[in-house]
gemmi code that builds the backbone of each chain (N, CA, C; Angstrom):
import gemmi

chains = {
    "A": [
        ("UNK", (110.159, 36.899, 26.179), (111.519, 36.466, 26.470), (112.083, 37.320, 27.609)),
        ("UNK", (112.810, 36.679, 28.520), (113.295, 37.443, 29.675), (114.767, 37.850, 29.521)),
        ("UNK", (115.247, 38.571, 30.515), (116.591, 39.138, 30.426), (117.671, 38.062, 30.420)),
        ("UNK", (117.455, 37.033, 31.181), (118.453, 35.952, 31.235), (118.669, 35.355, 29.850)),
        ("UNK", (117.578, 35.121, 29.151), (117.654, 34.518, 27.819), (118.379, 35.457, 26.842)),
        ("UNK", (118.048, 36.750, 26.923), (118.694, 37.736, 26.052), (120.194, 37.818, 26.373)),
        ("UNK", (120.497, 37.922, 27.656), (121.894, 38.059, 28.082), (122.727, 36.856, 27.649)),
        ("UNK", (122.166, 35.655, 27.785), (122.897, 34.457, 27.374), (123.169, 34.447, 25.878)),
        ("UNK", (122.176, 34.885, 25.112), (122.291, 34.835, 23.649), (123.384, 35.754, 23.125)),
        ("UNK", (123.586, 36.891, 23.782), (124.546, 37.868, 23.247), (125.727, 38.075, 24.204)),
        ("UNK", (125.887, 37.125, 25.126), (126.999, 37.161, 26.072), (127.070, 38.521, 26.778)),
        ("UNK", (125.933, 38.949, 27.296), (125.837, 40.307, 27.845), (126.043, 40.333, 29.350)),
        ("UNK", (126.500, 41.487, 29.799), (126.622, 41.755, 31.224), (125.359, 42.523, 31.655)),
        ("UNK", (124.711, 42.052, 32.714), (123.495, 42.734, 33.162), (123.874, 43.814, 34.176)),
        ("UNK", (123.782, 45.071, 33.758), (124.154, 46.193, 34.634), (122.988, 46.540, 35.554)),
        ("UNK", (121.801, 46.600, 34.969), (120.586, 46.821, 35.762), (119.593, 45.725, 35.372)),
        ("UNK", (119.163, 44.971, 36.359), (118.264, 43.845, 36.080), (116.799, 44.254, 36.270)),
        ("UNK", (115.898, 43.495, 35.704), (114.472, 43.693, 35.975), (113.761, 42.391, 35.608)),
        ("UNK", (112.466, 42.324, 35.878), (111.739, 41.100, 35.527), (110.982, 41.272, 34.214)),
        ("UNK", (111.491, 42.181, 33.354), (110.809, 42.467, 32.090), (110.726, 41.227, 31.199)),
        ("UNK", (109.607, 41.130, 30.504), (109.408, 40.090, 29.489), (109.091, 40.833, 28.200)),
        ("UNK", (109.842, 40.573, 27.157), (109.580, 41.305, 25.905), (109.426, 40.326, 24.737)),
        ("UNK", (108.798, 40.802, 23.687), (108.621, 39.985, 22.488), (109.289, 40.629, 21.277)),
        ("UNK", (109.498, 41.953, 21.362), (109.978, 42.637, 20.164), (111.269, 43.421, 20.413)),
        ("UNK", (111.985, 43.673, 19.327), (113.273, 44.365, 19.404), (113.276, 45.588, 18.496)),
        ("UNK", (114.170, 46.526, 18.820), (114.375, 47.672, 17.943), (115.846, 48.054, 17.987)),
        ("UNK", (116.352, 48.517, 16.848), (117.761, 48.893, 16.737), (117.856, 50.312, 16.215)),
        ("UNK", (118.655, 51.176, 16.854), (118.823, 52.521, 16.313), (119.537, 53.448, 17.282)),
        ("UNK", (120.071, 54.531, 16.736), (120.831, 55.478, 17.551), (120.245, 56.883, 17.589)),
        ("UNK", (119.573, 57.270, 16.520), (118.953, 58.600, 16.550), (117.697, 58.527, 17.425)),
        ("UNK", (117.701, 59.300, 18.497), (116.672, 59.135, 19.527), (115.254, 59.398, 19.018)),
        ("UNK", (115.110, 60.364, 18.113), (113.776, 60.644, 17.574), (113.252, 59.488, 16.746)),
        ("UNK", (114.150, 58.862, 16.005), (113.771, 57.683, 15.226), (113.291, 56.590, 16.175)),
        ("UNK", (114.069, 56.382, 17.213), (113.754, 55.327, 18.172), (112.392, 55.603, 18.809)),
        ("UNK", (112.226, 56.848, 19.249), (110.996, 57.195, 19.946), (109.794, 57.052, 19.032)),
        ("UNK", (109.982, 57.406, 17.760), (108.866, 57.340, 16.815), (108.558, 55.928, 16.361)),
        ("UNK", (109.543, 55.048, 16.402), (109.351, 53.741, 15.758), (109.444, 52.528, 16.676)),
        ("UNK", (110.142, 52.633, 17.793), (110.311, 51.448, 18.644), (108.970, 51.005, 19.225)),
        ("UNK", (108.687, 49.705, 19.166), (107.421, 49.246, 19.754), (107.456, 49.332, 21.287)),
        ("UNK", (106.282, 49.452, 21.897), (106.204, 49.432, 23.365), (106.649, 48.068, 23.868)),
        ("UNK", (107.083, 48.029, 25.118), (107.494, 46.781, 25.766), (108.549, 46.039, 24.951)),
        ("UNK", (109.530, 46.788, 24.447), (110.525, 46.146, 23.596), (111.913, 46.205, 24.209)),
        ("UNK", (112.856, 45.574, 23.497), (114.279, 45.615, 23.845), (114.972, 46.419, 22.754)),
        ("UNK", (115.790, 47.390, 23.171), (116.399, 48.338, 22.226), (117.917, 48.177, 22.225)),
        ("UNK", (118.465, 47.942, 21.040), (119.919, 47.811, 20.881), (120.488, 49.106, 20.317)),
        ("UNK", (121.525, 49.636, 20.964), (122.070, 50.923, 20.536), (123.531, 51.049, 20.935)),
        ("UNK", (124.189, 52.083, 20.422), (125.531, 52.422, 20.923), (125.509, 53.787, 21.610)),
        ("UNK", (124.345, 54.424, 21.680), (124.246, 55.733, 22.326), (124.386, 55.581, 23.827)),
        ("UNK", (125.131, 56.494, 24.429), (125.428, 56.359, 25.844), (125.297, 57.716, 26.534)),
        ("UNK", (124.071, 58.092, 26.850), (123.861, 59.277, 27.692), (122.511, 59.155, 28.374)),
        ("UNK", (122.257, 60.034, 29.293), (121.081, 59.879, 30.158), (119.771, 59.984, 29.374)),
        ("UNK", (119.800, 60.656, 28.223), (118.586, 60.787, 27.421), (118.123, 59.447, 26.839)),
        ("UNK", (119.065, 58.504, 26.747), (118.709, 57.161, 26.281), (117.644, 56.574, 27.222)),
        ("UNK", (117.846, 56.758, 28.528), (116.860, 56.267, 29.500), (115.555, 57.065, 29.370)),
        ("UNK", (115.674, 58.368, 29.148), (114.487, 59.210, 28.985), (113.630, 58.740, 27.823)),
        ("UNK", (114.280, 58.445, 26.703), (113.559, 57.949, 25.528), (112.903, 56.603, 25.830)),
        ("UNK", (113.626, 55.747, 26.549), (113.067, 54.441, 26.899), (111.809, 54.594, 27.754)),
        ("UNK", (111.839, 55.527, 28.696), (110.664, 55.762, 29.542), (109.482, 56.173, 28.678)),
        ("UNK", (109.713, 57.165, 27.804), (108.606, 57.712, 27.017), (108.079, 56.707, 25.991)),
        ("UNK", (108.980, 55.916, 25.411), (108.543, 54.952, 24.390), (108.183, 53.604, 25.009)),
        ("UNK", (108.262, 53.520, 26.336), (107.936, 52.296, 27.072), (108.785, 51.110, 26.640)),
        ("UNK", (110.070, 51.396, 26.432), (111.049, 50.356, 26.137), (111.493, 49.774, 27.482)),
        ("UNK", (111.549, 48.450, 27.567), (111.811, 47.814, 28.868), (113.275, 47.440, 29.076)),
        ("UNK", (113.980, 47.184, 27.952), (115.375, 46.729, 28.072), (116.246, 47.504, 27.084)),
        ("UNK", (117.379, 48.035, 27.589), (118.349, 48.704, 26.717), (119.596, 47.836, 26.659)),
        ("UNK", (120.086, 47.583, 25.457), (121.349, 46.858, 25.320), (122.369, 47.784, 24.663)),
        ("UNK", (123.434, 48.102, 25.385), (124.520, 48.894, 24.821), (125.500, 47.927, 24.159)),
        ("UNK", (125.700, 48.099, 22.852), (126.532, 47.163, 22.094), (127.944, 47.703, 21.900)),
        ("UNK", (128.774, 46.888, 21.262), (130.146, 47.261, 20.885), (131.009, 47.665, 22.078)),
        ("UNK", (130.730, 47.080, 23.223), (131.582, 47.320, 24.389), (131.405, 48.678, 25.042)),
        ("UNK", (130.340, 49.392, 24.680), (130.085, 50.705, 25.301), (129.762, 50.505, 26.782)),
        ("UNK", (130.469, 51.230, 27.637), (130.221, 51.141, 29.077), (129.291, 52.276, 29.488)),
        ("UNK", (128.187, 51.971, 30.160), (127.216, 53.018, 30.460), (127.767, 54.106, 31.386)),
        ("UNK", (127.444, 55.342, 31.074), (127.772, 56.447, 31.972), (126.945, 56.287, 33.244)),
        ("UNK", (127.484, 56.805, 34.327), (126.852, 56.615, 35.631), (125.422, 57.171, 35.673)),
        ("UNK", (125.210, 58.333, 35.052), (123.864, 58.919, 35.149), (122.848, 58.119, 34.339)),
        ("UNK", (123.315, 57.462, 33.268), (122.412, 56.579, 32.519), (122.031, 55.376, 33.377)),
        ("UNK", (123.043, 54.802, 34.022), (122.811, 53.630, 34.879), (121.832, 53.984, 36.003)),
        ("UNK", (122.070, 55.108, 36.687), (121.187, 55.437, 37.817), (119.769, 55.763, 37.355)),
        ("UNK", (119.674, 56.388, 36.193), (118.338, 56.685, 35.673), (117.576, 55.390, 35.351)),
        ("UNK", (118.287, 54.405, 34.788), (117.660, 53.117, 34.478), (117.182, 52.441, 35.768)),
        ("UNK", (118.017, 52.511, 36.809), (117.632, 51.918, 38.095), (116.366, 52.592, 38.623)),
        ("UNK", (116.356, 53.909, 38.529), (115.232, 54.687, 39.045), (113.930, 54.369, 38.303)),
        ("UNK", (114.052, 54.143, 37.012), (112.862, 53.958, 36.162), (112.517, 52.489, 35.935)),
        ("UNK", (113.274, 51.588, 36.586), (113.052, 50.159, 36.407), (113.170, 49.728, 34.943)),
        ("UNK", (114.218, 50.225, 34.288), (114.533, 49.800, 32.921), (115.809, 48.974, 32.988)),
        ("UNK", (115.776, 47.796, 32.385), (116.959, 46.932, 32.423), (118.031, 47.489, 31.492)),
        ("UNK", (119.298, 47.333, 31.910), (120.415, 47.838, 31.114), (121.463, 46.745, 30.981)),
        ("UNK", (121.762, 46.362, 29.741), (122.733, 45.310, 29.476), (123.867, 45.856, 28.613)),
        ("UNK", (125.034, 45.238, 28.706), (126.122, 45.618, 27.808), (126.664, 44.363, 27.140)),
        ("UNK", (127.074, 44.515, 25.887), (127.695, 43.393, 25.176), (128.835, 43.909, 24.316)),
        ("UNK", (129.824, 43.053, 24.078), (130.928, 43.439, 23.208), (130.554, 43.254, 21.736)),
        ("UNK", (129.456, 42.540, 21.495), (129.043, 42.297, 20.104), (128.638, 43.588, 19.413)),
        ("UNK", (128.781, 43.603, 18.092), (128.272, 44.736, 17.315), (126.749, 44.673, 17.333)),
        ("UNK", (126.116, 45.770, 16.974), (124.651, 45.796, 16.931), (124.157, 44.730, 15.959)),
        ("UNK", (124.859, 44.607, 14.839), (124.452, 43.618, 13.828), (124.549, 42.197, 14.378)),
        ("UNK", (125.715, 41.903, 14.949), (125.943, 40.566, 15.490), (124.892, 40.206, 16.551)),
        ("UNK", (124.657, 41.150, 17.460), (123.687, 40.908, 18.531), (122.282, 40.733, 17.955)),
        ("UNK", (121.948, 41.526, 16.941), (120.621, 41.426, 16.329), (120.419, 40.046, 15.702)),
        ("UNK", (121.465, 39.579, 15.026), (121.359, 38.254, 14.381), (121.114, 37.178, 15.431)),
        ("UNK", (121.902, 37.244, 16.509), (121.753, 36.250, 17.592), (120.335, 36.299, 18.173)),
        ("UNK", (119.856, 37.505, 18.447), (118.549, 37.640, 19.088), (117.425, 37.272, 18.107)),
        ("UNK", (117.647, 37.577, 16.854), (116.645, 37.240, 15.837), (116.493, 35.741, 15.665)),
        ("UNK", (117.538, 35.007, 15.997), (117.496, 33.552, 15.834), (116.942, 32.816, 17.051)),
        ("UNK", (116.619, 33.558, 18.104), (116.123, 32.897, 19.321), (114.738, 32.297, 19.095)),
    ],
    "B": [
        ("UNK", (82.250, 76.940, 32.352), (83.547, 76.703, 31.703), (83.866, 75.213, 31.652)),
        ("UNK", (84.520, 74.807, 30.584), (84.882, 73.403, 30.391), (85.882, 72.943, 31.459)),
        ("UNK", (85.626, 71.761, 32.033), (86.554, 71.222, 33.045), (87.892, 70.870, 32.416)),
        ("UNK", (88.955, 71.182, 33.136), (90.281, 70.975, 32.549), (91.324, 70.891, 33.655)),
        ("UNK", (92.292, 69.986, 33.481), (93.441, 69.968, 34.386), (94.577, 70.687, 33.681)),
        ("UNK", (95.142, 71.685, 34.343), (96.215, 72.440, 33.699), (97.565, 72.132, 34.345)),
        ("UNK", (98.564, 71.911, 33.510), (99.922, 71.656, 33.993), (100.850, 72.675, 33.349)),
        ("UNK", (101.795, 73.158, 34.137), (102.691, 74.213, 33.651), (104.146, 73.848, 33.979)),
        ("UNK", (105.027, 73.954, 32.996), (106.432, 73.590, 33.216), (107.363, 74.634, 32.627)),
        ("UNK", (108.462, 74.853, 33.311), (109.540, 75.668, 32.749), (110.619, 74.691, 32.284)),
        ("UNK", (110.952, 74.757, 30.995), (111.969, 73.851, 30.454), (113.310, 74.576, 30.434)),
        ("UNK", (114.255, 74.042, 31.215), (115.570, 74.671, 31.370), (116.419, 74.454, 30.112)),
        ("UNK", (116.857, 75.531, 29.509), (117.598, 75.446, 28.256), (119.019, 74.946, 28.379)),
        ("UNK", (119.553, 74.921, 29.589), (120.956, 74.543, 29.761), (121.106, 73.079, 30.171)),
        ("UNK", (119.997, 72.429, 30.383), (120.070, 71.155, 31.074), (119.553, 69.984, 30.240)),
        ("UNK", (120.488, 69.316, 29.565), (120.090, 68.153, 28.776), (119.720, 66.970, 29.661)),
        ("UNK", (120.232, 66.980, 30.876), (119.970, 65.856, 31.771), (118.506, 65.818, 32.200)),
        ("UNK", (117.966, 66.971, 32.534), (116.573, 66.974, 32.986), (115.602, 67.141, 31.822)),
        ("UNK", (116.131, 67.266, 30.630), (115.284, 67.402, 29.448), (114.379, 66.177, 29.325)),
        ("UNK", (113.102, 66.406, 29.192), (112.162, 65.297, 29.103), (111.373, 65.100, 30.383)),
        ("UNK", (111.780, 65.805, 31.442), (111.093, 65.626, 32.733), (109.638, 66.098, 32.676)),
        ("UNK", (109.380, 67.163, 31.944), (107.999, 67.655, 31.822), (107.140, 66.608, 31.120)),
        ("UNK", (107.683, 66.053, 30.036), (106.940, 65.016, 29.291), (106.660, 63.814, 30.181)),
        ("UNK", (107.665, 63.437, 30.969), (107.484, 62.280, 31.842), (106.447, 62.557, 32.925)),
        ("UNK", (106.428, 63.778, 33.422), (105.433, 64.130, 34.431), (104.016, 64.101, 33.835)),
        ("UNK", (103.901, 64.617, 32.607), (102.599, 64.581, 31.927), (102.172, 63.127, 31.730)),
        ("UNK", (103.143, 62.318, 31.329), (102.854, 60.896, 31.110), (102.302, 60.246, 32.379)),
        ("UNK", (102.970, 60.517, 33.510), (102.524, 59.960, 34.804), (101.125, 60.443, 35.148)),
        ("UNK", (100.892, 61.733, 34.925), (99.576, 62.298, 35.248), (98.487, 61.637, 34.403)),
        ("UNK", (98.752, 61.486, 33.100), (97.749, 60.884, 32.205), (97.483, 59.436, 32.604)),
        ("UNK", (98.546, 58.751, 32.993), (98.405, 57.362, 33.424), (97.500, 57.276, 34.646)),
        ("UNK", (97.733, 58.186, 35.594), (96.944, 58.160, 36.826), (95.485, 58.515, 36.561)),
        ("UNK", (95.230, 59.182, 35.429), (93.855, 59.533, 35.081), (93.184, 58.418, 34.276)),
        ("UNK", (93.947, 57.361, 33.992), (93.375, 56.224, 33.278), (93.242, 56.431, 31.779)),
        ("UNK", (93.994, 57.380, 31.233), (93.980, 57.619, 29.784), (94.654, 56.427, 29.079)),
        ("UNK", (94.174, 56.064, 27.895), (94.698, 54.878, 27.209), (96.176, 55.034, 26.860)),
        ("UNK", (96.874, 53.891, 26.808), (98.324, 53.965, 26.611), (98.685, 54.487, 25.221)),
        ("UNK", (97.823, 54.260, 24.220), (98.114, 54.805, 22.875), (98.119, 56.330, 22.907)),
        ("UNK", (97.139, 56.900, 23.593), (97.059, 58.360, 23.690), (98.257, 58.896, 24.478)),
        ("UNK", (98.597, 58.218, 25.560), (99.719, 58.661, 26.394), (101.014, 58.654, 25.586)),
        ("UNK", (101.224, 57.607, 24.811), (102.448, 57.504, 24.013), (102.536, 58.657, 23.003)),
        ("UNK", (101.409, 58.962, 22.368), (101.397, 60.061, 21.391), (101.757, 61.389, 22.060)),
        ("UNK", (101.123, 61.649, 23.188), (101.379, 62.904, 23.903), (102.840, 62.961, 24.368)),
        ("UNK", (103.320, 61.841, 24.923), (104.676, 61.815, 25.485), (105.722, 62.055, 24.400)),
        ("UNK", (105.566, 61.406, 23.260), (106.533, 61.552, 22.173), (106.497, 62.983, 21.621)),
        ("UNK", (105.292, 63.470, 21.331), (105.175, 64.813, 20.748), (105.744, 65.863, 21.696)),
        ("UNK", (105.449, 65.703, 22.972), (105.902, 66.712, 23.923), (107.411, 66.621, 24.170)),
        ("UNK", (107.935, 65.415, 24.213), (109.382, 65.250, 24.411), (110.158, 65.883, 23.250)),
        ("UNK", (109.698, 65.627, 22.037), (110.356, 66.233, 20.870), (110.346, 67.759, 20.994)),
        ("UNK", (109.212, 68.278, 21.447), (109.102, 69.724, 21.613), (110.047, 70.247, 22.676)),
        ("UNK", (110.134, 69.508, 23.771), (111.057, 69.891, 24.851), (112.493, 69.909, 24.350)),
        ("UNK", (112.868, 68.839, 23.648), (114.235, 68.741, 23.120), (114.506, 69.919, 22.186)),
        ("UNK", (113.560, 70.218, 21.318), (113.723, 71.348, 20.398), (113.969, 72.649, 21.151)),
        ("UNK", (113.219, 72.861, 22.213), (113.382, 74.112, 22.967), (114.758, 74.184, 23.624)),
        ("UNK", (115.264, 73.027, 24.079), (116.590, 73.014, 24.700), (117.679, 73.232, 23.641)),
        ("UNK", (117.543, 72.532, 22.504), (118.571, 72.626, 21.454), (118.589, 74.009, 20.803)),
        ("UNK", (117.411, 74.509, 20.473), (117.347, 75.672, 19.589), (116.979, 76.991, 20.265)),
        ("UNK", (116.415, 76.941, 21.468), (115.823, 78.176, 21.983), (116.208, 78.503, 23.427)),
        ("UNK", (117.187, 77.766, 23.954), (117.596, 78.022, 25.329), (116.431, 77.840, 26.312)),
        ("UNK", (115.615, 76.863, 26.030), (114.502, 76.539, 26.934), (113.216, 77.249, 26.575)),
        ("UNK", (112.209, 77.056, 27.405), (110.910, 77.664, 27.129), (109.877, 77.237, 28.155)),
        ("UNK", (108.628, 77.383, 27.758), (107.515, 77.097, 28.661), (106.620, 76.032, 28.019)),
        ("UNK", (106.174, 75.080, 28.827), (105.230, 74.082, 28.331), (103.952, 74.148, 29.162)),
        ("UNK", (102.834, 74.316, 28.477), (101.530, 74.303, 29.151), (100.687, 73.178, 28.582)),
        ("UNK", (100.129, 72.396, 29.478), (99.331, 71.257, 29.041), (97.944, 71.364, 29.651)),
        ("UNK", (96.934, 71.173, 28.829), (95.548, 71.155, 29.301), (94.945, 69.790, 29.021)),
        ("UNK", (94.435, 69.155, 30.064), (93.809, 67.840, 29.882), (92.299, 68.006, 29.976)),
        ("UNK", (91.609, 67.775, 28.883), (90.149, 67.912, 28.814), (89.535, 66.519, 28.711)),
        ("UNK", (88.214, 66.460, 28.770), (87.534, 65.167, 28.698), (87.790, 64.477, 27.359)),
        ("UNK", (87.867, 65.256, 26.290), (87.976, 64.646, 24.959), (89.314, 64.887, 24.259)),
        ("UNK", (90.227, 65.616, 24.900), (91.492, 65.935, 24.211), (92.565, 66.418, 25.183)),
        ("UNK", (93.785, 66.412, 24.688), (94.896, 66.987, 25.445), (95.528, 68.066, 24.589)),
        ("UNK", (95.688, 69.237, 25.145), (96.294, 70.334, 24.404), (97.651, 70.679, 25.006)),
        ("UNK", (98.625, 70.837, 24.130), (99.991, 71.153, 24.571), (100.427, 72.435, 23.875)),
        ("UNK", (100.853, 73.407, 24.654), (101.377, 74.644, 24.064), (102.822, 74.820, 24.523)),
        ("UNK", (103.731, 74.855, 23.548), (105.150, 75.031, 23.849), (105.569, 76.386, 23.313)),
        ("UNK", (106.068, 77.245, 24.192), (106.472, 78.551, 23.673), (107.862, 78.913, 24.152)),
        ("UNK", (108.618, 79.494, 23.245), (109.981, 79.894, 23.588), (110.287, 81.271, 23.021)),
        ("UNK", (111.359, 81.839, 23.532), (111.815, 83.140, 23.049), (113.127, 82.969, 22.295)),
        ("UNK", (113.197, 81.898, 21.527), (114.425, 81.582, 20.794), (114.529, 82.316, 19.475)),
        ("UNK", (115.396, 81.791, 18.606), (115.687, 82.517, 17.366), (114.624, 82.349, 16.293)),
        ("UNK", (113.648, 81.484, 16.540), (112.576, 81.296, 15.556), (112.973, 80.327, 14.455)),
        ("UNK", (111.974, 79.905, 13.679), (112.226, 78.946, 12.594), (112.184, 79.722, 11.275)),
        ("UNK", (113.324, 79.703, 10.553), (113.431, 80.519, 9.337), (112.505, 79.997, 8.237)),
        ("UNK", (112.461, 78.696, 8.082), (111.666, 78.110, 7.006), (110.882, 76.922, 7.566)),
        ("UNK", (109.637, 77.167, 7.925), (108.838, 76.128, 8.599), (108.636, 74.913, 7.682)),
        ("UNK", (108.415, 75.181, 6.401), (108.186, 74.081, 5.461), (109.386, 73.132, 5.440)),
        ("UNK", (110.570, 73.724, 5.391), (111.802, 72.938, 5.391), (111.959, 72.185, 6.713)),
        ("UNK", (111.674, 72.885, 7.812), (111.825, 72.288, 9.135), (110.898, 71.093, 9.319)),
        ("UNK", (109.797, 71.088, 8.572), (108.835, 69.983, 8.676), (109.266, 68.759, 7.875)),
        ("UNK", (110.300, 68.917, 7.034), (110.757, 67.778, 6.232), (111.561, 66.811, 7.087)),
        ("UNK", (111.275, 65.517, 6.942), (112.034, 64.510, 7.685), (113.494, 64.576, 7.274)),
        ("UNK", (114.368, 64.618, 8.243), (115.808, 64.595, 7.957), (116.445, 65.973, 7.901)),
        ("UNK", (115.618, 67.033, 7.841), (116.195, 68.376, 7.817), (116.459, 68.832, 9.245)),
        ("UNK", (117.693, 69.254, 9.521), (118.027, 69.695, 10.872), (119.088, 70.773, 10.832)),
        ("UNK", (119.016, 71.715, 11.766), (120.064, 72.723, 11.889), (120.868, 72.503, 13.177)),
        ("UNK", (120.679, 71.326, 13.786), (121.385, 71.032, 15.046), (122.891, 70.888, 14.810)),
        ("UNK", (123.666, 71.199, 15.828), (125.127, 71.130, 15.713), (125.626, 69.686, 15.815)),
        ("UNK", (126.870, 69.498, 15.453), (127.498, 68.175, 15.535), (127.463, 67.648, 16.969)),
        ("UNK", (127.663, 68.555, 17.924), (127.652, 68.196, 19.342), (126.296, 67.593, 19.748)),
        ("UNK", (125.231, 68.221, 19.266), (123.876, 67.745, 19.544), (123.643, 66.385, 18.886)),
        ("UNK", (124.178, 66.233, 17.665), (124.003, 64.963, 16.945), (124.710, 63.824, 17.673)),
        ("UNK", (125.840, 64.149, 18.275), (126.567, 63.115, 19.016), (125.770, 62.597, 20.204)),
        ("UNK", (124.850, 63.417, 20.696), (123.985, 62.988, 21.804), (122.804, 62.157, 21.299)),
        ("UNK", (122.696, 62.028, 19.982), (121.623, 61.215, 19.415), (120.420, 62.025, 18.971)),
        ("UNK", (120.546, 63.357, 19.072), (119.453, 64.221, 18.607), (119.828, 64.810, 17.248)),
        ("UNK", (118.955, 65.651, 16.726), (119.285, 66.326, 15.465), (119.158, 65.444, 14.244)),
        ("UNK", (118.248, 64.460, 14.310), (118.026, 63.604, 13.146), (117.055, 64.248, 12.162)),
        ("UNK", (116.540, 65.401, 12.534), (115.556, 66.044, 11.671), (114.210, 65.345, 11.709)),
        ("UNK", (113.914, 64.733, 12.840), (112.646, 64.010, 12.987), (111.749, 64.638, 14.043)),
        ("UNK", (112.219, 65.708, 14.685), (111.480, 66.297, 15.798), (110.105, 66.802, 15.386)),
        ("UNK", (110.074, 67.814, 14.530), (108.785, 68.367, 14.097), (107.941, 67.332, 13.341)),
        ("UNK", (108.554, 66.542, 12.415), (107.738, 65.510, 11.756), (107.103, 64.537, 12.748)),
        ("UNK", (107.857, 64.145, 13.784), (107.279, 63.256, 14.797), (106.122, 63.933, 15.533)),
        ("UNK", (106.307, 65.211, 15.846), (105.254, 65.938, 16.567), (103.975, 65.985, 15.727)),
        ("UNK", (104.153, 66.205, 14.439), (103.002, 66.246, 13.521), (102.351, 64.864, 13.443)),
        ("UNK", (103.222, 63.856, 13.318), (102.753, 62.483, 13.139), (101.929, 61.997, 14.334)),
        ("UNK", (102.355, 62.394, 15.531), (101.724, 61.843, 16.732), (100.616, 62.717, 17.323)),
        ("UNK", (100.286, 63.804, 16.634), (99.200, 64.624, 17.161), (98.072, 64.710, 16.132)),
        ("UNK", (96.895, 65.092, 16.585), (95.768, 65.214, 15.662), (95.717, 66.593, 15.038)),
        ("UNK", (96.378, 67.537, 15.665), (96.469, 68.870, 15.076), (97.709, 69.562, 15.621)),
        ("UNK", (98.414, 70.277, 14.746), (99.592, 71.018, 15.211), (99.698, 72.318, 14.424)),
        ("UNK", (99.881, 73.410, 15.140), (100.128, 74.681, 14.457), (101.424, 75.287, 14.985)),
        ("UNK", (102.158, 75.899, 14.081), (103.430, 76.531, 14.446), (103.342, 78.022, 14.140)),
        ("UNK", (103.615, 78.825, 15.144), (103.753, 80.259, 14.909), (105.173, 80.627, 15.277)),
        ("UNK", (105.870, 81.237, 14.346), (107.268, 81.542, 14.631), (107.673, 82.865, 13.993)),
        ("UNK", (108.428, 83.634, 14.732), (108.951, 84.879, 14.196), (110.446, 84.921, 14.483)),
        ("UNK", (111.219, 85.246, 13.466), (112.674, 85.255, 13.625), (113.109, 86.205, 14.724)),
        ("UNK", (113.985, 85.698, 15.580), (114.546, 86.460, 16.702), (113.508, 86.907, 17.739)),
        ("UNK", (112.307, 86.366, 17.669), (111.270, 86.680, 18.659), (110.882, 85.399, 19.413)),
        ("UNK", (110.656, 84.340, 18.656), (110.335, 83.082, 19.309), (109.356, 82.234, 18.524)),
        ("UNK", (109.044, 81.089, 19.124), (108.171, 80.115, 18.463), (107.131, 79.608, 19.456)),
        ("UNK", (105.904, 79.467, 18.978), (104.864, 78.830, 19.787), (104.263, 77.690, 18.975)),
        ("UNK", (104.280, 76.522, 19.557), (103.706, 75.360, 18.886), (102.526, 74.864, 19.721)),
        ("UNK", (101.387, 74.730, 19.068), (100.187, 74.239, 19.745), (99.820, 72.881, 19.150)),
        ("UNK", (99.666, 71.903, 20.027), (99.339, 70.555, 19.552), (98.096, 70.040, 20.276)),
        ("UNK", (97.338, 69.229, 19.555), (96.161, 68.604, 20.182), (96.166, 67.114, 19.906)),
        ("UNK", (95.943, 66.340, 20.954), (95.777, 64.894, 20.789), (94.373, 64.559, 21.291)),
        ("UNK", (93.578, 63.962, 20.420), (92.214, 63.604, 20.812), (92.221, 62.361, 21.685)),
        ("UNK", (91.346, 62.354, 22.668), (91.178, 61.155, 23.497), (90.061, 60.338, 22.863)),
        ("UNK", (90.433, 59.166, 22.381), (89.422, 58.351, 21.691), (89.088, 57.099, 22.471)),
    ],
}
model = gemmi.Model(1)
for chain_id, residues in chains.items():
    chain = gemmi.Chain(chain_id)
    for i, (resn, *xyz) in enumerate(residues, 1):
        res = gemmi.Residue()
        res.name, res.seqid = resn, gemmi.SeqId(i, " ")
        for name, pos in zip(("N", "CA", "C"), xyz):
            atom = gemmi.Atom()
            atom.name, atom.element = name, gemmi.Element(name[0])
            atom.pos, atom.b_iso = gemmi.Position(*pos), 0.0
            res.add_atom(atom)
        chain.add_residue(res)
    model.add_chain(chain)
structure = gemmi.Structure()
structure.add_model(model)
structure.setup_entities()
C-alpha cells in the first residue's frame, strides 16, 4: 500500500513524501518497544515527536511515520526524515481511530 | 591474526540529537559489506539501545565494533555510575530513567532486555561509580 492510499484513509497531511510501499503497521510510543517489535518496511503510528523517532525508524527500517492526534512535527524530526527518505504524515485522528481505518483497508 | 574490520565511536553524553549515529554508521557499513538484513537489524537495535543507555545513564561512552567473517562484536564502555542490580536491570519494564527521559520515549525498561534478545551473547561488567562495559556478539549466519 502506498502513501496516497494511507493518507486518504486517515485524512492525513503528507509532510515528507516518498515512494514507499508497505504491507504492515505498528503502533507505539516507547521507542525501545517499537524498535524491538515493529516489522521492517512498515508504517508506524505514534504521538512521539522528537528527532529520535526518525532514528528509530532508520534502525528498524520503518518506511512511514504517522504522527497522530494533531501532533505537528518538530523541525529536526522533519529534516531528519527528509535526509533518511522516511515518509512523515500527520493526522488529527487518534492512534486508535487511524488504526481502525487503516486496518479496514 | 584473524581478519577484522574495526570501528570506533565516541558517544556524546549531552547530545540526544546525534544519539544513534554510531549505530547508523555501523548499519551502513554492514550493508555495504553485504551482511544479511536480519543480522544488520539485530546489531543496529542492540547497539542503539546501548548508545541510548550510555547517553541517559553515563554521560556518554565509547563504542568499539569488530566485524569478523563469522560474527560482529560490539563493546560499549562508559565511566558512568554503574548498574546497582544487574538482575533487576535485565527485567523488562524496570527502569531508573527520569520523567524527562520518558517523555522523549525512552526509559521503558526494554533497553538491556532488547540487547540480550537481539544478540547471541551478552556480558555485562559493572562497578558502582566506576563504569560499565557491555560486550555483545551477533553471529553471522
